[in-house]
N, C-alpha and C positions, 0 to 999 in steps of 0.2 A: 645480357648485361645491362641493357638499358632499363629493364624491369627491376634488376637489383639496385641500381642507382636510385631509381624512383623510390624504392622502399627506404632506402637509407636517408634519403632527403625527407620523407614523410615522418619518419621516426625521429630525426634530428629537430624538425618543426616542432613536433608534439613535446618533446623533451625541453626545447627552449621556452615554450609556452608555460609548461609547468614550473620551470625556474623563475620566469618573469612573475608568475601569480604568488609565489611564496617569498620573493625577495632575495633570491641567491643567484650566483652566477656559476657557470660551469667551472671557471678557474678556481673559484674559492671553495668548491665542494670536494672535501678530501674523501667522500663517500657517496653513495646514492643520495641524490637531492631529495628533500621533502617533496612529496607529490610524486616521485618516482618509485619504482620497485626494482629489485634485482632480477637476474635471470630466472624465468619461470622453469621449473623442471617438471615435465609430466610423466605420468605412469602410462602404460599402454592403455589405449581407448578400448571401450567395451561397446559392442553395438547391442544395446539392450532390446530394442524393438524396431520396427520399421520407422525411420525418421528421427531415431533417439539414439544418442551415444553418451557415454559416461566415462570420465576419467578423473583420477586423482592428481593433485600437483603439490608442489611446495614453492614457496617464494621468499626472497629475503626482503623485510621490510625495515624501517627505521628502528623497530624495537626488537628485531630478531627474526628468526625464521617462521613463517606461517605455512599451516598445512590447509589444503582446501579441497572441494569437491564441485565438479563441474558438469552440468547436464547441457547438452547442445541439441536443440530442436530444429529440425529441417522442415519449415512449413510448406516448402513446395512438395512435400510427400503428403498426398491426401489421406494417408493411413493414419497420420498423426494430428493431434489437436491439442489445444490447451484451453482451460476454463478455470473459473475461480472455484477454489475449494472453500467451503463454508459449512457450518453445522447446522444449516436450516434456519437460522435466526441470525440478525445482525448482532443483537445483544447475547450473544453466546460464545463459547470457545471450546476447542477439543485439541488434542495432539494432532499434529500433521499427519502421522502414521494413521489415525482413526479417521481423519478427514479423507485422506487418499483411498483407503480401503472401502469406506462407505459409498464412494463413487466409482470404484473400479479403476482408479487412476495408476498407471504404472510408474510414476514418479511424481515428485513435487517438492516444493520449498515453502517455508513460512512467507507471509505476507506483510501487510501494512503495520504501522505502529498503532497502538490502541490504548484505551482508557484502562490501564492497568490497575490504577490505585486512586484513592482519594484522601490522601492525609491531610490536605488543606481544607476540606470540608466535613468536619466531624458529623457522623451520623448519616452522611450520604454514601450510599453504595455505589462502587464502581459499576459501569454497565458492561465492560469489556468490548465496546463496539469500536470499530477501526476509525482512524482519523479521516482518511480520504474517501472519495467516491468508489463505488463498487457496482460492477455490472457482471452478472452470472448468466450465461446462456441467453444473452440478449436482454435479460431483465434488469431494469434500473432499480437497485436495492436501496442505495443510499447516497447522499450527497456529503460534502466536505464541511467539517467544523471550521470555524473562524481560525485564521493563522495563529492568533494568541492563545488558542485554546488547545492546540496539539501537544501531544507527548512525543519525546524523541529529541535528537540533536537539533540544534539551531537550524533553520532553514538558511540555504545559501541565498544571497541577493537575486532577486528577480524571480524566485520560485514561490509557490503557494501550496496550501493544503489541496488544492484542486488538480494538481499535478498527477498524472497517471502513466502507467504503461498498459497498452492494451493490443488487442488483435481484432481486426475488423472483419466484416463478412467477406472480404477480398482475401483473407488469409494473410494479410501483411501486418506485422507488429509496428506500432508507433509510440512515441512519447507524445502525450497530449494534455490537455487541460479540459476537465468536465466541469461546467457550471450549472447549477440548478436553475431552471426556468420553470416557475410555477406561480399559480394564482389561487387565492380563496375568494369566491364571490359568495356574498351574503345579501340579504335585503337592504343592507346600508351601503353596499358598493363592492368593489374589487381591491384587494390588497395583494402586494407580492408575497409569495410564500417564501419564508426565510430558511427552512430546514426540511430534510427528508431523513427520518430515522437516524438522526444525529444525537450524539451524547452532549452536544452543546449548541445552543441557538444563538444567533446574533442579539445583542441587546435592542429591545423593542419589536422583535420579530415573533413570527408564528411558524411553528414547526408542525409537519405532519408525520404521524406515526401509523404505519400500516401493519397488517398482520405479519409482515416479514420481520418486524422489529423483535418480537418474542415476548418475554415476560418481565425484563429488568424495569425498575422503577424509573419514571420519566422525570423525577425531581432534578436529576443531574443536568438536564438539559437547560435549566434555568440558573445555573451556578457559574460564576465567574464572568468576565467581559470579553469583548472581542480582542482585547490586547493584554488580558491578565487572567490566566487560568485560575489563580488562586484567589480572586475576588469573591466576596461572599455571594450567597445565593441571593436571588431577587426576592422581595417580599411582595411584589406585585405580580402575581401570577393567576392564570385561569385555564381551565381545560374544558373542552367540550368534545362529545363523541357523537359522530355523524355516521348514521347507518341508512345506506340506500338514499342518500341525498337529503336526509333531514336530521335535525338534532334531537337526540334521545335522551342525553343526560349532560350535566355539567358540574364542575367543582371549581374551588378556589385553588386547591391544591393538586399538583399533577399526581396521577395514581400509578399503579403497575399492574401487572398481569397480562395475559394475552389479549390482542385486539381481534375481535370477531371477524370471520370472513364477511366481506361486503361493507366492513366499517372502516373508518378512519378516526383516529383521535387528534384533535388540534390542541397544541399547547402553546399559550402566548405568554409573554413576559413584557412588562411596562406597557408600552403603546399597543403590543400585540394582545395583552390581556385585556386592556381596556375595550378593544374591538370584540373580541369574544364575550365579554360579559353582556353585550347588547343583544346576544342572541337567546331566544326563548325555544323552549321545547316544541318541536314541530316546524321551525323555521327551516326553509331550504337553504342548503349550503352546497357548493359545487367546488371541489378541489381538483386541480390540474397540476401535473409535474412531469418534468422529463430532464434528463441530463443532456445539455448541449455542448458539443465538442467545438474546440477553438480551431484545430488545425486540419480536421479531416471531414469531409461530407459523407464518408463511408460509415455505416452504423456499426458500432463496436458489438461484438458477440461476447467479449470478455474485457475487463478493465479492472485495475487495482491500483491504489494509492501509494505514494512514495515520493521522495524528492529527486530530481534529476542530479546528476553529478558528471554527465559526459553528454556532449552534443556535437555531432558531426565530427567525431574524433578528438575533440579537445575538451579539457576540464572546465567545469564553470568556475567563475572567479569566486573566491572567497571561501573555498572548501576548507574544512579543518585539516591541518597537517601536524597537529600535536597529538591528539588523543587517539590511541590504538585500541582497537576492540575486536571482537568477533563479530563478523558481519555477514548479511545476505545481500545479494544484488541480483538485478536482472538486466540484461543488455540485448541490443538489437544489432544484427549484422546483415550483410548481403541485401541491403536494400529493403529490409523488413521482412526477408524470407527466412531469417534464422534468429532463433532465440537462445540466448546464453542465461542459464541460471546457475548461480554460484553461491556456495554457502562455505564459510571457513570452519575449521575444525575446532572445537572448544576443549580439547584434551589438555591436560595441565601442561605438558610439554610444548604445546602450541599456543598457549593461552594469550601472549601479547597481541596477536591479531595485527591489523593494519589500520592506518588513519583512513578517514574518508577520502582525502586527496590521493593516497596510495591505492585505495579501492578503485578509483576512476581510472588511475593508470593501469592497474590490473585488469579491469574490464576491457580496456583498449587492447592490451596485450593478448587476452584470449579471443579476440575478434569482434569485439562490439564497437560500433561507431556511436551509439547512443546508449545511456545506461541510467538506471534509477536505484537509489539506495532503500533497501526495505529494511524491516526491524532486525535487530541483531542481538547480541549479547546471549542471554538465556533462551531467546526465542529462536535463534538460528539453527534450522533443522533442514536437512535434505534426505528424502526417502527414495528408495528404489525397489521394484519388484523384480526379481530375477525371472527369466524365462521358465515357466512351469510351476512358479511358487504361488502359493494360495494368497499371500499378501506381502505388503512392502516391508522392507527393513530400514531402519535409520542408519545411513552411511556415515555421517559425522559424530563427533561426540558432543552433544549439548553441554554448554558450559556449566550448567547447574547440576549436571549429574545425570538428569532424565529430560525427557521431552517436557517442554512448558505448553500448556494449553494456549492455543492462539485463535483469534477469531476468523482468520482466512488464510489462504495462501494460494499459490499458483500450481495447478494440477496438470500433468502432462497424460494424455489418453492416446491408445493406439488400437486400431482395428487389424486384424489379421488379414 
């Protein structure tokens, strides 16, 4: 009885907090308040693999009934793990099913928002690189673009493009923030590194592009500003290629194509370009970089970008409660020992989806205390491999009618 009363009090506290955030009162609400959802109706759960279960559900939102798919990963079971799904290069993309099968994952969902188009910069090709930081199998692949350069819904107050969900070497999942810590040391001195495999660099900065970047043009990195993605591309740029610690080539326009093993390409804009122009062939250059966590001293084995919507069981302030859409989210429960991966179904009859505020409520309902919003709409995809099957199948219906290629995702792996 005591436990039941405690649960009722907790649920009431969460509901009151949501109502306060969206400016409504319980007495004035004739139906489910914005930011809350109706009863979640679950289908029978399937134990897909050790430590991994799957179930479908439906939920009533402000725009109608939504249908969804939920993966629950028990990180206490050492036979199961999670890692980044990606096509082998930051500036590349592929369908989630292909990303999962290429790594032997038993399940997965799509990941971060990304540079999907370049309508504001005619002649500049999109890179398809993600917005936020990424860590795969302990390797630091990329850092976050400036907040004003991101694609996707507006960030809630107090969040940044550096926010991630990750799993540490201790097998605990956490929400955290990963900040680039790096330097470029030349004969003229040491400067702060402004980017790592990013499709957008801070104004006046220098960015490093490693072999993990892939083949896309690096011109996009010099377009826009820290506050305006659509601002014109910089006319003051410079690029140098450093191989085994020495400058081997330079150019005033950023190039494209693969970065050779053992090399790094430095791209500068404005003040950063002026620094790079002082370098000559044969000059020694040392580049160092790492992603530094804000909340944890435990090294991350996996991390992916997105923006927080739920912390300690409560929604963040300022979440959108008007625009409903098909969405993907990842949440953490059981003190970091359980990971919930959710994707809504984009079939026509389920198309209204939920608002971001409702998504936060939904993630709390399914068992998350902390949660992050991932890319949605036509990108929302959840895949699963049945026991004994050769590959995964797509369990939701992507809203575009077919899988959209994406740059990364969250993969679930299981050992027998």
